[in-house]
C-alpha positions as CSV (number, residue, x, y, z in Angstrom):
1,X,72.3,-118.8,-92.5
2,X,71.0,-121.4,-89.7
3,X,67.3,-120.3,-91.0
4,X,68.0,-120.8,-94.5
5,X,69.5,-123.9,-93.8
6,X,66.2,-124.5,-91.6
7,X,63.9,-123.6,-94.3
8,X,65.2,-126.1,-96.9
9,X,65.0,-128.7,-94.7
10,X,61.4,-128.3,-94.7
11,X,61.4,-127.7,-98.3
12,X,62.9,-130.8,-98.9
13,X,60.8,-132.7,-96.2
14,X,57.4,-131.2,-97.4
15,X,58.5,-132.2,-101.4
16,X,59.2,-136.1,-100.2
17,X,56.4,-136.4,-98.2
18,X,54.1,-135.0,-100.4
19,X,55.6,-137.1,-103.4
20,X,55.4,-140.4,-101.4
21,X,51.6,-139.4,-100.2
22,X,50.9,-139.2,-104.7
23,X,52.9,-142.0,-105.5
24,X,50.9,-144.1,-102.9
25,X,48.1,-142.6,-104.0
26,X,48.0,-143.3,-107.4
27,X,49.3,-147.1,-106.7
28,X,45.8,-147.7,-105.9
29,X,43.5,-144.7,-107.4
30,X,43.7,-143.5,-111.5
31,X,45.5,-140.6,-112.4
32,X,42.6,-137.7,-112.5
33,X,44.7,-135.5,-114.8
34,X,48.3,-134.5,-115.5
35,X,49.8,-131.3,-116.4
36,X,50.1,-132.5,-119.8
37,X,47.0,-132.8,-120.2
38,X,46.0,-129.3,-118.5
39,X,48.7,-127.4,-120.9
40,X,47.3,-128.7,-123.9
41,X,45.6,-125.9,-126.1
42,X,43.5,-128.6,-127.5
43,X,42.3,-129.8,-124.8
44,X,41.7,-132.9,-123.5
45,X,39.7,-136.8,-124.0
46,X,40.8,-139.5,-121.7
47,X,39.1,-142.9,-120.9
48,X,41.1,-144.7,-118.0
49,X,40.8,-148.6,-118.3
50,X,42.0,-151.3,-116.1
51,X,45.1,-153.2,-117.8
52,X,42.5,-156.1,-117.7
53,X,40.8,-154.4,-120.1
54,X,43.7,-153.4,-122.5
55,X,44.7,-155.8,-125.1
56,X,48.2,-157.9,-123.9
57,X,49.1,-156.9,-127.5
58,X,49.3,-153.3,-126.7
59,X,51.6,-153.7,-123.8
60,X,54.1,-156.2,-125.8
61,X,53.8,-153.4,-128.6
62,X,55.0,-150.9,-125.8
63,X,57.6,-153.3,-124.5
64,X,59.0,-153.7,-128.3
65,X,58.9,-150.7,-129.4
66,X,59.9,-148.3,-126.3
67,X,61.6,-150.6,-123.6
68,X,62.8,-154.3,-124.7
69,X,64.5,-154.5,-120.9
70,X,61.4,-153.1,-119.5
71,X,60.9,-156.5,-117.1
72,X,64.7,-157.0,-116.2
73,X,65.8,-153.5,-115.0
74,X,65.1,-151.5,-112.0
75,X,63.3,-148.6,-113.9
76,X,66.5,-147.5,-115.1
77,X,68.0,-148.8,-118.6
78,X,72.6,-147.7,-117.9
79,X,73.0,-149.1,-121.5
80,X,70.4,-147.3,-123.1
81,X,71.2,-144.1,-121.4
82,X,75.1,-144.4,-122.6
83,X,74.4,-145.3,-126.2
84,X,72.2,-142.1,-125.9
85,X,74.5,-140.1,-124.4
86,X,77.4,-141.2,-127.0
87,X,75.0,-140.6,-129.9
88,X,73.6,-137.3,-128.8
89,X,77.4,-135.8,-128.5
90,X,78.4,-137.3,-132.4
91,X,75.2,-135.4,-133.0
92,X,72.3,-136.2,-135.6
93,X,68.9,-136.9,-134.0
94,X,68.9,-136.2,-130.5
95,X,67.7,-139.4,-128.7
96,X,66.8,-140.1,-125.0
97,X,67.3,-142.8,-123.3
98,X,64.2,-143.1,-121.0
99,X,62.6,-146.4,-119.8
100,X,58.5,-146.9,-119.4
101,X,59.2,-146.0,-115.7
102,X,61.1,-143.2,-116.3
103,X,58.1,-141.8,-119.0
104,X,55.7,-142.7,-116.9
105,X,56.8,-140.8,-113.9
106,X,57.4,-137.7,-116.2
107,X,53.8,-138.1,-117.5
108,X,52.2,-138.3,-114.3
109,X,54.0,-136.3,-111.5
110,X,56.0,-133.6,-114.1
111,X,56.2,-131.9,-116.9
112,X,57.7,-132.6,-120.9
113,X,60.0,-130.5,-121.1
114,X,62.7,-128.8,-118.1
115,X,66.2,-130.3,-118.9
116,X,68.5,-131.9,-116.2
117,X,66.2,-130.2,-113.6
118,X,63.4,-131.9,-114.8
119,X,65.4,-135.3,-115.2
120,X,66.4,-135.0,-111.8
121,X,63.2,-135.3,-110.5
122,X,62.0,-137.7,-113.2
123,X,64.8,-140.4,-111.7
124,X,63.3,-139.9,-108.3
125,X,59.8,-140.5,-108.8
126,X,61.0,-143.6,-111.1
127,X,62.6,-144.8,-108.3
128,X,59.7,-144.1,-105.7
129,X,57.1,-146.0,-108.7
130,X,59.3,-149.0,-109.3
131,X,59.4,-149.9,-105.7
132,X,56.0,-149.1,-104.5
133,X,53.7,-149.3,-107.9
134,X,55.4,-152.4,-109.3
135,X,56.1,-153.6,-113.3
136,X,51.9,-154.0,-113.9
137,X,50.7,-151.0,-112.0
138,X,53.8,-149.0,-114.2
139,X,52.4,-150.0,-117.2
140,X,48.8,-149.7,-116.7
141,X,49.8,-145.9,-115.7
142,X,51.5,-145.7,-118.6
143,X,48.8,-146.8,-121.1
144,X,46.7,-145.1,-119.6
145,X,48.0,-141.3,-119.6
146,X,50.1,-141.5,-122.8
147,X,49.6,-138.9,-125.6
148,X,47.8,-140.6,-128.0
149,X,46.6,-138.0,-130.2
150,X,45.8,-134.2,-130.3
151,X,43.6,-133.7,-127.3
152,X,43.7,-137.7,-126.9
153,X,44.9,-139.5,-123.6
154,X,45.4,-143.2,-123.3
155,X,45.4,-145.8,-125.4
156,X,41.3,-146.5,-125.1
157,X,40.6,-143.0,-126.1
158,X,43.6,-143.4,-128.5
159,X,41.5,-146.7,-129.8
160,X,38.1,-145.3,-129.9
161,X,39.5,-142.5,-132.1
162,X,41.6,-144.2,-134.7
163,X,39.9,-147.6,-135.1
164,X,36.2,-147.0,-133.6
165,X,37.3,-150.1,-131.1
166,X,38.1,-150.6,-127.7
167,X,41.5,-151.0,-126.5
168,X,40.5,-154.4,-125.7
169,X,40.0,-155.5,-129.6
170,X,42.9,-154.6,-131.4
171,X,45.0,-156.2,-133.8
172,X,48.8,-156.5,-133.5
173,X,48.7,-154.4,-136.7
174,X,46.4,-152.0,-134.9
175,X,48.5,-152.1,-131.4
176,X,51.9,-151.3,-133.1
177,X,50.6,-148.3,-135.2
178,X,49.1,-147.0,-131.9
179,X,52.5,-147.5,-129.7
180,X,54.9,-145.9,-132.4
181,X,53.0,-142.8,-132.8
182,X,53.6,-142.3,-128.7
183,X,56.4,-140.1,-128.9
184,X,55.1,-137.1,-131.4
185,X,51.2,-138.1,-131.7
186,X,50.2,-134.5,-132.7
187,X,52.1,-135.2,-136.0
188,X,52.6,-139.0,-136.8
189,X,49.6,-141.0,-139.0
190,X,48.3,-143.5,-136.8
191,X,45.7,-144.8,-139.4
192,X,47.2,-144.2,-142.8
193,X,51.6,-144.0,-141.6
194,X,54.0,-143.9,-144.9
195,X,57.4,-144.0,-144.9
196,X,59.3,-144.7,-142.3
197,X,57.1,-144.4,-140.0
198,X,54.5,-147.5,-141.4
199,X,57.7,-149.5,-141.7
200,X,58.5,-149.3,-138.0
201,X,55.0,-150.1,-137.3
202,X,55.5,-153.2,-139.4
203,X,58.9,-154.0,-137.2
204,X,57.3,-153.4,-134.2
205,X,54.2,-155.5,-135.3
206,X,56.3,-158.3,-136.0
207,X,58.6,-158.3,-132.4
208,X,55.0,-158.6,-130.8
209,X,55.8,-162.0,-131.8
210,X,59.1,-161.7,-130.1
211,X,57.8,-160.3,-126.9
212,X,55.4,-163.0,-126.8
213,X,57.5,-165.8,-126.9
214,X,60.5,-164.8,-124.9
215,X,58.2,-163.4,-121.7
216,X,59.3,-160.4,-122.0
217,X,56.2,-159.4,-120.4
218,X,55.8,-161.8,-117.9
219,X,56.4,-159.2,-115.0
220,X,53.4,-157.4,-116.1
221,X,51.2,-160.1,-115.9
222,X,53.0,-162.6,-112.9
């Protein structure tokens, strides 16, 4: 039993040390590849861009669509999590309560499936990147590793694929359409959305103005 405890202690200490090393490393170095990219049957195309070269409306669209409290929470939105749990218990369309911080932690350090086990690791990495990276770096990494289409990762590669232009030059409607496709980029159309997706894109495009007016993206640019 003592040997087992020592072995488990070594594993835990090793995991903590490795996770701290990776988080500190990626605070300064672009993320070269993720598990999602490596496991993509379509291969992957990516193009890392610093946040200074990404249109601010993409940041605003991400906050409007994915995480309106991005600048005010510490990585976890307890109200959104509680609402998601309640809705999932009541049945219907399963929804999550993940913040942009949690999504970034998952996309960079973990895998897409895994249930509560993965969620536990996700919470650990979300805590670390909030404390070590800060909001600006979290947003920068999020926009650079998110899957934006079939075999396409990052908003720069997505902008070039769908609009034949840089992520620095998107219109508010183009930024909104790209962001609303992020949850299901292999199934949602960015160029010619229809029905609910088109309406949702229009709603997010309008909310970009709210984010701008209320400075909900201030933590990214302070």
